C-alpha positions as CSV (number, residue, x, y, z in Angstrom):
1,X,-91.2,61.1,-123.5
2,X,-88.3,60.8,-121.0
3,X,-85.3,59.1,-122.1
4,X,-84.6,55.7,-120.3
5,X,-81.3,53.9,-120.6
6,X,-80.4,52.7,-123.9
7,X,-78.1,50.3,-125.7
8,X,-74.6,51.3,-125.8
9,X,-72.9,52.2,-129.3
10,X,-70.1,49.8,-128.3
11,X,-72.6,46.7,-128.2
12,X,-71.8,43.9,-130.9
13,X,-74.5,43.2,-133.6
14,X,-75.4,39.9,-131.6
15,X,-75.8,41.8,-128.3
16,X,-78.0,44.5,-130.2
17,X,-80.2,41.9,-131.7
18,X,-80.4,40.0,-128.4
19,X,-81.6,43.3,-126.8
20,X,-84.2,43.7,-129.6
21,X,-85.4,40.2,-129.0
22,X,-86.2,40.7,-125.3
23,X,-87.9,44.0,-126.0
24,X,-90.0,42.0,-128.3
25,X,-90.5,39.2,-125.8
26,X,-91.3,41.9,-123.1
27,X,-94.0,43.5,-125.6
28,X,-95.6,40.4,-126.2
29,X,-95.8,39.2,-122.7
30,X,-97.4,42.4,-121.5
31,X,-100.0,42.1,-124.4
32,X,-100.6,38.4,-123.4
33,X,-100.8,38.5,-119.7
34,X,-100.9,42.4,-118.8
35,X,-98.4,44.5,-117.1
36,X,-98.9,43.3,-113.6
37,X,-98.2,39.7,-114.5
38,X,-95.3,40.4,-116.9
39,X,-92.3,39.2,-114.7
40,X,-88.8,38.5,-115.6
41,X,-89.7,34.9,-115.7
42,X,-92.7,35.2,-118.0
43,X,-90.5,37.4,-120.4
44,X,-87.8,35.0,-120.3
45,X,-90.1,32.1,-121.1
46,X,-91.4,34.0,-124.3
47,X,-88.0,34.9,-125.2
48,X,-86.6,31.2,-125.0
49,X,-83.9,32.7,-122.7
50,X,-82.8,32.1,-119.1
51,X,-83.9,34.8,-116.8
52,X,-80.0,35.6,-116.1
53,X,-80.0,36.6,-119.8
54,X,-82.2,39.3,-119.3
55,X,-80.6,40.7,-116.3
56,X,-77.4,40.7,-118.2
57,X,-79.0,43.5,-120.5
58,X,-81.7,45.0,-117.9
59,X,-81.2,44.9,-114.3
60,X,-84.6,44.7,-113.5
61,X,-88.3,44.1,-114.8
62,X,-88.8,48.0,-114.5
63,X,-85.7,48.8,-116.3
64,X,-86.8,46.4,-119.1
65,X,-90.4,47.6,-119.4
66,X,-89.6,51.4,-119.2
67,X,-87.1,50.6,-122.0
68,X,-89.9,49.5,-124.2
69,X,-91.9,52.8,-123.2
70,X,-88.7,54.6,-124.6
71,X,-88.4,52.4,-127.7
72,X,-91.8,53.0,-128.6
73,X,-92.2,56.8,-128.1
74,X,-88.9,57.5,-129.4
75,X,-89.7,55.9,-132.5
76,X,-92.9,57.7,-132.9
77,X,-91.3,61.1,-132.1
78,X,-88.6,60.3,-134.6
79,X,-91.3,59.7,-137.3
80,X,-93.3,62.8,-136.3
81,X,-90.1,65.0,-136.5
82,X,-89.4,63.7,-140.1
83,X,-93.2,64.1,-141.2
84,X,-93.7,67.5,-139.9
85,X,-90.1,68.8,-141.4
86,X,-91.6,68.2,-145.0
87,X,-94.2,71.0,-144.4
88,X,-94.2,74.7,-143.5
89,X,-97.8,75.6,-143.0
90,X,-99.2,74.9,-139.7
91,X,-102.2,73.1,-140.8
92,X,-100.2,70.9,-142.9
93,X,-97.8,70.2,-140.1
94,X,-100.5,69.3,-137.7
95,X,-101.9,66.9,-140.3
96,X,-98.5,65.4,-140.8
97,X,-97.9,65.0,-136.9
98,X,-101.2,63.3,-136.3
99,X,-100.9,61.2,-139.3
100,X,-97.4,60.0,-138.5
101,X,-98.7,58.9,-135.0
102,X,-101.7,57.1,-136.3
103,X,-99.8,55.5,-139.2
104,X,-97.3,54.0,-136.5
105,X,-100.2,52.8,-134.4
106,X,-101.8,51.0,-137.4
107,X,-98.4,49.4,-138.5
108,X,-96.9,48.8,-134.8
109,X,-99.9,47.6,-133.0
110,X,-98.2,45.4,-130.7
111,X,-95.6,48.0,-129.7
112,X,-98.1,50.6,-129.1
113,X,-100.6,48.8,-127.0
114,X,-97.7,47.4,-124.6
115,X,-96.3,51.0,-124.6
116,X,-99.5,52.6,-123.6
117,X,-100.2,49.9,-120.9
118,X,-96.8,50.4,-119.4
119,X,-97.3,54.2,-119.6
120,X,-100.6,53.9,-117.8
121,X,-100.0,51.3,-115.3
122,X,-96.2,52.0,-114.1
123,X,-95.7,54.1,-111.1
124,X,-92.5,55.6,-109.7
125,X,-91.2,55.5,-106.3
126,X,-93.1,58.5,-105.6
127,X,-96.5,56.7,-106.7
128,X,-97.3,58.8,-109.6
129,X,-98.3,57.1,-112.7
130,X,-95.6,57.3,-115.5
131,X,-98.1,59.0,-118.0
132,X,-98.4,61.9,-115.5
133,X,-94.9,62.6,-115.3
134,X,-94.8,64.2,-118.8
135,X,-93.4,67.7,-119.4
136,X,-93.8,70.6,-121.7
137,X,-90.7,69.2,-123.5
138,X,-92.4,66.1,-124.4
139,X,-95.0,67.9,-126.4
140,X,-92.6,70.4,-127.8
141,X,-93.2,70.0,-131.3
142,X,-96.9,69.8,-131.1
143,X,-97.0,72.9,-129.0
144,X,-95.0,74.6,-131.4
145,X,-97.2,73.9,-134.5
146,X,-100.1,74.9,-132.4
147,X,-98.7,78.1,-131.2
148,X,-97.7,79.0,-134.9
149,X,-101.2,78.2,-136.0
150,X,-102.7,80.4,-133.6
151,X,-100.4,83.3,-133.9
152,X,-101.2,83.0,-137.8
153,X,-104.7,82.9,-137.2
154,X,-105.0,79.5,-138.8
155,X,-106.2,78.0,-135.6
156,X,-108.6,79.2,-133.0
157,X,-107.2,80.8,-129.9
158,X,-107.5,78.8,-126.7
159,X,-104.9,77.9,-123.9
160,X,-102.1,76.1,-125.7
161,X,-102.1,73.4,-122.7
162,X,-105.7,72.8,-123.5
163,X,-105.1,72.6,-127.3
164,X,-102.3,70.1,-126.7
165,X,-104.3,68.0,-124.4
166,X,-107.1,67.9,-126.9
167,X,-105.2,66.8,-129.9
168,X,-103.3,64.1,-127.8
169,X,-106.6,62.7,-126.3
170,X,-108.0,62.3,-129.9
171,X,-104.8,60.7,-131.1
172,X,-105.1,58.3,-128.2
173,X,-108.3,57.0,-129.4
174,X,-106.6,54.7,-131.9
175,X,-104.3,52.7,-129.6
176,X,-107.2,52.4,-127.1
177,X,-109.2,51.0,-129.8
178,X,-106.3,48.4,-130.3
179,X,-106.4,47.7,-126.7
180,X,-109.8,46.4,-127.3
181,X,-109.2,44.5,-130.4
182,X,-105.5,44.3,-131.8
183,X,-107.0,43.3,-135.1
184,X,-109.4,46.4,-135.4
185,X,-109.8,48.0,-138.6
186,X,-108.5,51.7,-138.0
187,X,-109.2,53.2,-141.3
188,X,-112.5,54.8,-140.6
189,X,-111.3,55.9,-137.1
190,X,-108.1,57.2,-137.8
191,X,-109.5,59.5,-140.9
192,X,-112.0,60.9,-138.4
193,X,-109.6,61.8,-135.7
194,X,-107.7,64.0,-138.5
195,X,-110.8,65.5,-139.5
196,X,-111.9,66.2,-136.1
197,X,-108.7,67.7,-134.9
198,X,-108.4,70.0,-137.9
199,X,-112.0,70.9,-138.0
200,X,-112.2,71.6,-134.1
201,X,-109.3,73.9,-134.5
202,X,-110.5,76.1,-137.4
203,X,-110.9,79.8,-136.2
204,X,-114.3,80.1,-137.4
205,X,-115.4,77.6,-134.5
206,X,-116.9,79.2,-131.4
């Protein structure tokens, strides 16, 4: 995920806390009334703040909502890096990569639902949806895991971009279920996603 503007290291504790409060208000607003209706005024109302207080930290609605996306997917990426680093074998690394994403979805439901909605709904000045602007760098860790697994004969050989798309699509089933019901029980779904990913990549599958 591309890196958006983030808080400065020079911010005080109070300023960082205020910025976090505004991000939470933005997340709640997107989830309650949807991306198109998440105006700065609506976000300010949920934050219990003046609209000017938001523009002090975020110049525009776009800047604030893009920061939500960066916040969510940076957190996920950091968790995945940590989880994968604990393993050497590609299958174990892939399981850790997928499980850490699904665990985040389960424990940070409001955050990931809002992040996904913004990712899908937001369009840049060129009219391209944000989720279509991702690059190979955004999936570098997954690409590395899959490539190593294929090279070692642990995963079936198929075009790397296709393998990445299939894994990411299966993982996205979890936040999609949360978009339908924020209180959904993800236990069975998440377990099946892991099984299908690993079994689908077995070299014996034709």
